[in-house]
N, C-alpha and C positions, 0 to 999 in steps of 0.2 A: 388493561393489557390482556391480550389473549393468554389463556392459561398455559398453552403449550410454549409460547414465547417466554412467559415468565419462568417456566420450568427450565428452558434452555439457558436463560440468563443466570438462574441460580446454579445450574450445573457448571457454568463457565466461570463462576465467581473466583475460584482459587487461582485459575490460570490468568484471569484478568488482573487479579491483585498482584500476582507474581510479576506480570509485565509492568503494571503501573508502578510498582516499587522496585523495579530492577536497579541494581547498583550502578549500571552503566551511566545513568543520568547524572549521578554525582561525580563521575569521572571526566565529564566534558568540561574541563576547567580552563582550557586554552584554545587558541585558534587552531593550533596543530591537532588537538584532540578532535575538534569539530570537523576538520578537513578529513581525518581518517574515518570518522563516522559517516560523513557525506559520501565519500568514495565507495563505501559499501552500500549505504542506504539508497543511493541513486538507482540501483538495480531494482529495488522494491518499488520505487516511484515509477519506473518504466514498466515493470511487468503487471502492475495494477491495471494499466490500460488494456492489456490483453484479456484480463478477466472481464473488464467492462465491455470490451468489443465482442467477446464471446456471448455475453448476455444480449447485447444489441443485435447481433446476428440472429440469435435464436428467438428473441422475444418481440422484435420489431421487424418490419419488412425492409430488407436492404437488397432485394433482388428485383429483376424485371420479368414480366410486368408486375406492378404493385398490386397487392391484394390487402384488404384490411385485416388486422389481427383482432381476435375476439376480445382480448383483455386490454382495453385501452388504458387502464390504470397503469399496467406494467409498461406499456409503450411510452406513456408520458414520463414516468419515473426514469426509465433508462435514457430517454432522449434529453431530459433535463440534466442528468448527471453528465452525460456525454458533452453537452453544451458547456458546462462549467469546467470539466476536466480538460477538454480538448481546445477550448477557445475562451478562456477566462481573461479578465482584465488585470494586468499586472499593476504594480504600484505607480507606474508612470502613465497608466491609461492605455497601454498597448495590449492588443489581443495576443495572447500566447497560451499554449498548453501548460498545464502544471509541470510537466516534465521539463519543458523549456525554461520555465521560471526557476526550477531547481538548478538547472545547468547555469543559469545566470548567477544564482546565489553561490554556486561552487566557484565560478570564475571570479566573482567578487572577492572570494577568500583565497584565491590562487590554489584551490584544490585541483587535483589531477583529473581532468575530464577525458584524457586520451583513450583509456580502455573502453569506457562506455561509448564514446563517440565512434571509435573504430568498430566496435561491436554493432552499433546501429547501422553504420555504413555498409558493413558486410551483410547484414540482414537485408538491407534495401537492394543489394546486388543479387539476392536470391539464395544465399547460403542457408543451410539447415540450422535452425536456431538451437536445437538440442546439441548438435555437434559443436557449434560455436561456444555454447556455455561450457561444455565439457573441457574445451581447450583454453578457456580464459585463465589468465594468471591472477585469480582472485581467491579470496578466502573460501574454503570448502562450504562453510555455513551459508555463504551468499549463493553459491551454486545450488545447494540443497533447497534453499528457499525458492529459487526460480524453478528448479525441477519440480517442486511440489505444485507450484502454480500451474505449470503446464500439464502435469499429471491430472489435476482436477479439470482443467479445460478439456483435455482429451477424453474424459468420460462422456462429454456432450450431454450431461444430465443437469438440467437447469437448476434444480434445487441444490445440488452439490456446488455448482459454480457460484450460485447466489449465497450459499453459506460461507464459502471462503471470502467472497466479496464483502459480505456483511459483517461477519464476526471476526474475520481476520484482518479487515481493513476499516470499513466505514464506522463500525461500532466502537472501535478502540482508538481511532486516530485522535479524537479530542483529548483523551486521557494521556496518551503518549506525548503528544506535542506540547500540551500544557506543562508536562514535566520537563521537557527539553527547554522550553522558554524560561521556566522558573529556576532550573538548576544551573543554567549557563549564565555567563556575564554578557551575552550578546545583546540583550535588550537595552543595555545602556551604551552600546557602541553603534553609532550612526553609520559606521562604515559597512555594517553588515545588515542593513535594513531589508535587502532583498530576501534574505533567509527568514528573518522575523516575519516579513509580510507573507511569505509562503506558508509558514507554520500557522500564523494567525488566520489566514484565509481558510485553511483546512479545519481549524478548530471551529470557526464560525459556520462553514458550510456543512461539515459532517455532524456537528453537534445539533444544530438548529434545524437542518433540512434533510440531508441525505441519510443520516443514521436512522431516524424514525421511519422514513419512507422505505428504507431497505428492509426493515423489520416487517413492514406490510407486504413487501415482495415475497419474503419467506412464507408468510401466512398464505398468500394467494397461490404460491407454487406447491405447497404441501397439502393444503386443504385438510381433509380428514384421513390422510394416508399415514398411518403410524410408521410404516417402513421408511417413508421419506423423512419424517421428523427424526427418526433414529439416525439416519444417514447424515442429516443436517448437523446433528449434535456431534457425530464422529468427525466430520470434516472441520467443524468449528474448533474442536479440541486440537486437532492436528495443525490447523492454521495458526492458532495461538502458540502452539509449541514450537513450530519452525521459526516464528518471530522471536520468541524467547531465546532460542538457540542462536539466532542471528545476532541479537543484542549481546549475548554472552561471548560470542566469537569476537565481536568488535571490542568489547571490554578487555578480552585477553590480548588482542592485538595492541591496544593502547598500553597495557601493562608491559608487554614484551618490548615495545619500542622505547619505553621509558627506561627499562632495565638495561637495554643496549647502549643508551646514551650515558648512563651512569657507569657502565663497565669500563 
């Protein structure tokens, strides 16, 4: 492993451990708990695609006339991830984006999809995404998570976008989703196999393929530029922290809803 990547991984160990051992996972004990989790997490599923698309726009050619990019390794990596994320095969053999698979899983559980679907519809009609997020009736930590994603995208600096993409998403997904599978009772409930399929698909893809490739992307984008490596570490820490904050907010929401039922 590249010594700089190894240094980054070591520096991120405590935040990754905090996320891996977050007490939220042990609180996902019922279908109602899972629904609350999914209604928040679906926004992270959605905004991941904007990180990916920012990298695709910057690192591959998506304009006319086409011109070749010098770094075909990055082109191949981004296009492979886009193929999997935007047009994967669901458990029934139907081509769907991972976001659409997640919505299917939510609907399978009767989770509320109306906020995210209305949000997407209004974006498609041309409304400003930041204003829309600001006005959403969702947890502040969810808003902060999305705002952070778009703040990084708006830098238009590929190493920063790649850092959030890699260390805040691809590199941690297997750990997080394995915890969700292990700590919930869903794996023994065939009624919810869309959700389990979605989680397992990400565990397999991100652990075996996308995670290692995304680390190579960081190496290629930073090279020997110490300033870029420092900025990658800063963004990685911030990306992990906003995820921890999101999980803590969901856990608090679960707690408050249970207390209101008991009151």
